[in-house]
C-alpha positions as CSV (number, residue, x, y, z in Angstrom):
1,X,-21.4,3.0,-6.1
2,X,-22.8,0.0,-4.2
3,X,-21.7,1.6,-0.9
4,X,-23.6,4.8,-1.6
5,X,-26.6,2.8,-2.7
6,X,-26.6,1.1,0.7
7,X,-27.0,4.4,2.5
8,X,-29.7,5.6,0.1
9,X,-31.6,2.4,0.4
10,X,-31.3,1.8,4.2
11,X,-31.4,5.3,5.6
12,X,-34.5,4.7,7.7
13,X,-33.1,1.8,9.9
14,X,-29.8,3.7,10.2
15,X,-31.5,6.9,11.3
16,X,-33.8,5.0,13.7
17,X,-30.8,3.3,15.3
18,X,-28.9,6.6,15.5
19,X,-31.8,8.4,17.2
20,X,-32.7,5.5,19.4
21,X,-29.1,5.0,20.7
22,X,-28.8,8.7,21.4
23,X,-31.9,9.0,23.5
24,X,-31.6,5.7,25.6
25,X,-29.5,4.2,28.3
26,X,-26.2,4.9,26.5
27,X,-26.9,8.6,27.2
28,X,-26.5,7.9,30.9
29,X,-22.7,8.0,30.6
30,X,-22.8,11.6,29.7
31,X,-25.8,12.6,31.9
32,X,-24.1,11.3,35.0
33,X,-20.8,13.0,34.2
34,X,-22.6,16.4,33.9
35,X,-25.0,16.0,36.9
36,X,-22.7,14.2,39.3
37,X,-21.1,17.3,40.9
38,X,-24.5,18.9,41.6
39,X,-26.0,15.7,43.1
40,X,-23.0,15.1,45.3
41,X,-22.8,18.7,46.5
42,X,-26.5,19.1,46.9
43,X,-27.1,16.0,48.9
44,X,-23.8,15.7,50.7
45,X,-22.9,12.4,49.2
46,X,-19.2,11.3,49.4
47,X,-17.1,10.5,46.3
48,X,-16.8,6.9,47.4
49,X,-20.6,6.6,47.8
50,X,-21.1,8.0,44.3
51,X,-18.4,5.7,42.9
52,X,-20.0,2.7,44.5
53,X,-23.2,3.3,42.4
54,X,-21.2,2.1,39.4
55,X,-21.7,-1.4,40.7
56,X,-25.2,-1.1,39.4
57,X,-23.8,-1.5,36.0
58,X,-23.1,-5.1,36.8
59,X,-26.9,-5.6,36.2
60,X,-26.0,-5.3,32.5
61,X,-24.5,-8.8,32.9
62,X,-28.0,-10.1,33.2
63,X,-30.1,-7.5,31.3
64,X,-28.3,-7.3,28.0
65,X,-28.2,-11.1,27.3
66,X,-32.0,-11.2,27.9
67,X,-32.5,-8.1,25.7
68,X,-30.4,-9.6,23.0
69,X,-32.1,-12.9,22.9
70,X,-35.6,-11.2,22.9
71,X,-34.4,-9.1,19.9
72,X,-33.4,-12.1,17.9
73,X,-36.7,-13.7,18.6
74,X,-39.3,-10.9,18.5
75,X,-37.6,-8.0,16.5
76,X,-36.0,-4.7,17.3
77,X,-39.1,-2.5,17.4
78,X,-41.0,-4.6,19.9
79,X,-38.1,-4.8,22.3
80,X,-36.8,-1.3,22.0
81,X,-40.2,0.3,22.5
82,X,-40.3,-0.8,26.1
83,X,-37.2,1.0,27.1
84,X,-37.5,4.0,24.8
85,X,-40.9,5.1,26.1
86,X,-39.9,4.5,29.8
87,X,-36.5,6.1,29.8
88,X,-37.8,9.7,30.1
89,X,-40.1,8.6,33.0
90,X,-37.0,7.4,35.0
91,X,-35.3,10.8,34.4
92,X,-38.4,12.6,35.8
93,X,-38.4,10.2,38.8
94,X,-34.9,11.3,39.7
95,X,-36.1,14.9,40.1
96,X,-38.4,13.7,42.9
97,X,-35.6,12.2,45.1
98,X,-35.3,13.7,48.6
99,X,-31.6,13.3,49.2
100,X,-31.5,9.6,50.0
101,X,-28.8,7.9,47.9
102,X,-30.8,4.7,48.4
103,X,-33.8,6.2,46.5
104,X,-31.5,7.3,43.8
105,X,-29.9,3.8,43.6
106,X,-33.4,2.2,43.3
107,X,-34.3,4.4,40.4
108,X,-31.0,3.8,38.7
109,X,-31.4,0.0,39.1
110,X,-34.9,0.0,37.6
111,X,-33.7,2.2,34.8
112,X,-30.8,0.0,34.0
113,X,-33.0,-3.1,33.9
114,X,-35.9,-1.8,31.8
115,X,-33.9,0.5,29.5
116,X,-31.3,-2.1,28.6
117,X,-33.6,-2.6,25.6
118,X,-32.4,0.7,24.2
119,X,-28.7,-0.2,23.8
120,X,-26.5,-1.2,20.9
121,X,-27.4,-4.9,21.6
122,X,-30.9,-4.1,20.3
123,X,-30.6,-1.2,17.8
124,X,-27.5,-2.2,16.0
125,X,-29.1,-5.4,14.7
126,X,-31.2,-3.4,12.1
127,X,-28.0,-1.9,10.8
128,X,-26.0,-5.1,10.8
129,X,-28.7,-7.0,8.9
130,X,-29.1,-4.6,5.9
131,X,-25.6,-3.2,5.4
132,X,-23.0,-5.5,3.8
133,X,-20.3,-3.3,1.9
134,X,-20.0,-0.5,4.5
135,X,-21.2,-2.3,7.6
136,X,-18.4,-0.9,9.7
137,X,-19.0,2.7,8.8
138,X,-22.8,2.3,9.2
139,X,-22.3,0.8,12.7
140,X,-20.0,3.7,13.5
141,X,-22.5,6.3,12.4
142,X,-25.3,4.8,14.4
143,X,-23.1,4.4,17.5
144,X,-21.8,8.0,17.3
145,X,-25.2,9.3,18.3
146,X,-24.7,9.4,22.2
147,X,-21.3,11.2,22.0
148,X,-22.5,13.5,19.3
149,X,-25.4,14.6,21.4
150,X,-23.1,14.9,24.4
151,X,-20.7,17.1,22.4
152,X,-23.5,19.5,21.4
153,X,-25.4,19.3,24.6
154,X,-22.8,19.1,27.4
155,X,-21.7,22.8,27.5
156,X,-25.3,23.9,27.0
157,X,-26.7,21.6,29.6
158,X,-23.9,22.5,32.1
159,X,-24.8,26.2,31.6
160,X,-28.5,25.5,31.9
161,X,-28.1,23.6,35.1
162,X,-25.9,26.3,36.6
163,X,-28.6,28.9,35.8
164,X,-31.7,26.9,36.6
165,X,-30.8,23.9,38.7
166,X,-30.2,20.2,38.2
167,X,-33.9,19.2,38.5
168,X,-34.9,21.5,35.6
169,X,-32.0,20.0,33.7
170,X,-33.4,16.5,34.1
171,X,-36.8,17.7,32.9
172,X,-35.2,19.1,29.8
173,X,-33.4,15.9,29.0
174,X,-36.5,13.8,29.6
175,X,-38.5,15.9,27.1
176,X,-35.8,15.5,24.5
177,X,-35.7,11.7,25.0
178,X,-39.5,11.4,24.8
179,X,-39.6,13.1,21.4
180,X,-36.7,10.9,20.1
181,X,-38.5,7.8,21.3
182,X,-41.6,8.5,19.2
183,X,-39.4,9.4,16.2
184,X,-37.5,6.2,16.5
185,X,-40.6,4.0,16.6
186,X,-42.0,5.7,13.5
187,X,-38.8,5.2,11.6
188,X,-38.5,1.6,12.5
189,X,-42.0,1.0,11.1
190,X,-44.0,-2.2,11.7
191,X,-42.1,-4.8,13.7
192,X,-40.4,-7.5,11.5
193,X,-38.7,-10.6,12.5
194,X,-36.5,-12.6,10.1
195,X,-37.9,-16.1,9.8
196,X,-35.4,-17.6,7.4
197,X,-34.0,-21.1,7.7
198,X,-31.0,-19.9,9.8
199,X,-33.2,-18.1,12.3
200,X,-35.4,-21.1,12.8
201,X,-32.4,-23.3,13.2
202,X,-31.3,-21.4,16.3
203,X,-33.6,-22.2,19.1
204,X,-32.6,-20.6,22.4
205,X,-30.6,-23.7,23.6
206,X,-29.1,-24.1,20.1
207,X,-28.1,-20.4,19.9
208,X,-26.3,-20.5,23.2
209,X,-24.7,-23.9,22.4
210,X,-23.3,-22.5,19.2
211,X,-21.9,-19.4,20.8
212,X,-20.3,-21.0,23.8
213,X,-18.5,-23.7,21.7
214,X,-16.7,-21.1,19.5
215,X,-13.2,-20.1,20.7
216,X,-13.7,-16.6,19.3
217,X,-16.4,-16.0,21.8
218,X,-14.1,-16.7,24.8
219,X,-11.2,-14.7,23.4
220,X,-13.6,-11.7,22.9
221,X,-15.2,-12.2,26.3
222,X,-11.9,-12.0,28.3
223,X,-10.5,-9.2,26.1
224,X,-13.7,-7.1,26.4
225,X,-13.8,-7.5,30.1
226,X,-10.2,-6.2,30.5
227,X,-10.4,-3.3,28.1
228,X,-13.6,-2.0,29.8
229,X,-12.1,-1.8,33.3
230,X,-11.1,1.8,32.7
231,X,-14.5,2.9,31.3
232,X,-16.0,3.6,34.7
233,X,-14.3,6.9,34.3
234,X,-16.3,7.6,31.2
235,X,-19.7,6.8,32.7
236,X,-19.8,8.9,35.9
237,X,-16.3,10.0,36.9
238,X,-14.7,11.9,34.0
239,X,-15.5,15.4,35.2
240,X,-14.4,14.5,38.7
241,X,-11.1,13.0,37.6
242,X,-10.4,16.1,35.5
243,X,-11.2,18.3,38.4
244,X,-8.8,16.2,40.5
245,X,-6.0,17.3,38.1
246,X,-6.4,20.8,39.5
247,X,-8.5,22.2,36.6
248,X,-11.5,24.5,37.0
249,X,-15.2,23.6,36.5
250,X,-15.4,25.3,33.1
251,X,-12.3,23.6,31.9
252,X,-13.6,20.2,33.2
253,X,-16.8,20.7,31.3
254,X,-14.8,21.4,28.1
255,X,-12.9,18.2,28.7
256,X,-16.2,16.3,28.8
257,X,-17.0,17.8,25.4
258,X,-13.5,16.9,24.1
259,X,-14.2,13.3,25.3
260,X,-17.5,13.3,23.4
261,X,-15.8,14.7,20.2
262,X,-13.0,12.1,20.4
263,X,-15.7,9.4,20.9
264,X,-17.4,10.5,17.7
265,X,-14.1,10.5,15.9
266,X,-13.3,7.0,17.3
267,X,-16.6,5.6,16.0
268,X,-16.2,7.0,12.5
269,X,-12.5,6.3,12.1
270,X,-12.7,2.8,13.5
271,X,-15.9,2.1,11.5
272,X,-14.2,3.1,8.3
273,X,-11.0,1.2,9.2
274,X,-13.1,-2.0,9.7
275,X,-14.3,-1.9,6.1
276,X,-10.7,-2.0,4.8
277,X,-8.5,-3.6,7.5
278,X,-8.7,-6.9,9.5
279,X,-11.0,-6.4,12.4
280,X,-8.7,-7.9,15.0
281,X,-5.9,-5.4,14.2
282,X,-8.3,-2.4,14.4
283,X,-9.6,-3.7,17.8
284,X,-6.0,-4.2,19.2
285,X,-5.0,-0.7,18.2
286,X,-8.2,1.1,19.3
287,X,-8.4,-0.6,22.7
288,X,-4.7,-0.1,23.3
289,X,-5.0,3.7,23.2
290,X,-6.3,4.2,26.7
291,X,-3.1,2.8,28.1
292,X,-1.2,6.0,27.3
293,X,-4.2,8.2,28.4
294,X,-4.6,6.5,31.8
295,X,-0.9,6.7,32.5
296,X,-0.8,10.4,31.6
297,X,-3.7,11.1,34.0
298,X,-1.8,9.2,36.7
299,X,1.4,11.1,36.0
300,X,2.4,14.4,37.8
301,X,1.8,16.3,34.6
302,X,-1.5,18.0,35.2
303,X,-1.5,20.9,32.7
304,X,-4.6,21.3,30.5
305,X,-2.9,20.1,27.3
306,X,-1.6,16.9,28.9
307,X,-5.1,16.1,30.3
308,X,-6.7,16.9,27.0
309,X,-4.4,14.4,25.2
310,X,-5.3,11.8,27.9
311,X,-9.0,12.4,27.6
312,X,-8.9,12.2,23.8
313,X,-7.0,8.9,23.8
314,X,-9.6,7.4,26.1
315,X,-12.5,8.9,24.2
316,X,-11.4,7.6,20.8
317,X,-11.2,4.1,22.3
318,X,-14.5,4.4,24.1
319,X,-16.2,5.5,20.9
320,X,-14.6,2.8,18.7
321,X,-16.0,0.0,20.9
322,X,-19.5,0.8,19.8
323,X,-18.8,-0.4,16.3
324,X,-15.8,-2.7,16.7
325,X,-17.5,-5.3,18.9
326,X,-20.7,-5.4,16.8
327,X,-18.6,-5.7,13.6
328,X,-16.5,-8.5,15.0
329,X,-19.6,-10.4,15.8
330,X,-20.9,-10.2,12.3
331,X,-17.5,-11.6,11.1
332,X,-17.4,-14.5,13.7
333,X,-21.0,-15.5,14.3
334,X,-24.2,-16.0,12.2
335,X,-26.4,-13.0,11.9
336,X,-29.4,-15.0,13.2
337,X,-27.8,-15.0,16.6
338,X,-26.3,-11.5,16.4
339,X,-28.1,-9.8,19.3
340,X,-27.8,-12.9,21.4
341,X,-24.0,-12.9,21.0
342,X,-23.7,-9.1,21.5
343,X,-25.8,-9.4,24.6
344,X,-23.5,-11.9,26.2
345,X,-20.4,-9.9,25.2
346,X,-22.0,-6.7,26.4
347,X,-22.5,-8.4,29.8
348,X,-18.7,-8.6,30.0
349,X,-18.6,-4.9,29.5
350,X,-21.1,-4.3,32.3
351,X,-19.2,-6.7,34.6
352,X,-16.0,-4.8,33.9
353,X,-17.5,-1.4,34.4
354,X,-19.1,-2.6,37.6
355,X,-16.0,-4.2,38.8
356,X,-14.0,-1.2,37.8
357,X,-16.4,1.0,39.8
358,X,-15.9,-1.2,42.9
359,X,-12.2,-1.1,42.4
360,X,-12.3,2.7,42.1
361,X,-14.4,3.0,45.2
362,X,-11.9,0.9,47.2
363,X,-8.8,2.7,45.9
364,X,-10.4,6.1,46.7
365,X,-10.9,5.0,50.2
366,X,-7.4,3.6,50.6
367,X,-5.4,6.1,48.7
368,X,-7.6,9.2,48.6
369,X,-7.0,9.8,44.9
370,X,-7.4,8.3,41.5
371,X,-3.8,7.4,40.6
372,X,-3.8,3.8,41.9
373,X,-6.9,3.0,40.0
374,X,-5.6,4.6,36.8
375,X,-2.4,2.5,36.9
376,X,-4.3,-0.8,37.4
377,X,-6.8,0.1,34.7
378,X,-3.9,0.8,32.2
379,X,-2.5,-2.6,32.8
380,X,-5.8,-4.3,32.2
381,X,-6.3,-2.3,29.0
382,X,-2.8,-3.3,27.7
383,X,-3.5,-7.0,28.3
384,X,-7.0,-7.0,26.9
385,X,-6.2,-5.1,23.7
386,X,-3.4,-7.6,22.9
387,X,-5.8,-10.5,23.2
388,X,-7.8,-9.3,20.2
389,X,-4.8,-10.3,18.0
390,X,-5.7,-13.9,18.7
391,X,-8.8,-13.6,16.5
392,X,-6.5,-13.5,13.5
393,X,-5.1,-17.0,14.1
394,X,-5.7,-19.5,11.3
395,X,-7.4,-21.9,13.6
396,X,-9.9,-19.3,14.7
397,X,-10.6,-18.3,11.2
398,X,-11.3,-21.9,10.1
399,X,-13.7,-22.4,13.0
400,X,-15.6,-19.2,12.0
401,X,-15.9,-20.4,8.4
402,X,-17.2,-23.8,9.5
403,X,-19.9,-22.2,11.7
404,X,-21.3,-20.0,8.8
405,X,-20.5,-16.5,10.0
406,X,-22.1,-13.6,8.3
407,X,-20.4,-12.2,5.1
């Protein structure tokens, strides 16, 4: 009964996090996948030029740690408001570009910097603070928002853009995100910052000193970097990769929806599993799934069912990350430095995605296809997922207990 009471008592912060995540920067992964073919064709950009834009994600290395530290100091609402209200404006700005990929890149860079305040690093803190018994499931529900919106909206948006044009499509998304931003701020209510003894103990230097001296941090940092190398595919390349398998545009759009559905399933399944199984085992299994998916995409088997299996495996893992990493942080670090820690680890995700995008751009130039990149990414995912098993070592667990991690 306690678990049901948690959801009844804390539905407002959970819903706020759900709506906020689904209408902020995380939505870019799905927006770019849908709009990429139209922008590339309309402006005559090359595939390697488009792939190189993924390097912008490396800005996350700098933006998310700052957003995380600000959240721990000033509260979720105050920090999230900045990005939530500006995100729709950046979408409208994209409709004004004249074909210059430099102009698009400038808008993309500014959007990434400002709207990093609308990510899991910020919003998931309100969920992690109040949920104790079903924290994994609650984080999974909150994080399922972007893929759920993509599942519902991807086919509809693809049809809308085909009928009315990509600029009108961006206007529609901007309007939706503006409404969600207002709703999120109302649900969060007045800004509150915990000022308990633990929070006051962690000054900014003290917070970073605690994090950087914990072995669990370094294990997670390296593992997260490696398992995120393949996820450039999920942010802007998925539809293009599927089309490269010889499938039509309509089928490719359905694959994007399948990816979104599997991401939702990954969030819920992994979140539930985290409440009953050791977190390091759930992480190792979930992050190991893309290995098979990537190798299938690199194989000569290009039928729709094979591609669907590959997309689902990658999608489940992509979805699971949204609650696995935040949950592991609550088990290995004090809640008072939750967002600071998540910001640093999210930087590793951004670095990996940016590095993966650079690798993809170079392999496209050299090989003219995706197979080389898919093979390298599969190897990285295999190594990274295995590293999570180290979090279960007795020495790591003792260190966590000594540092006073969250219950």
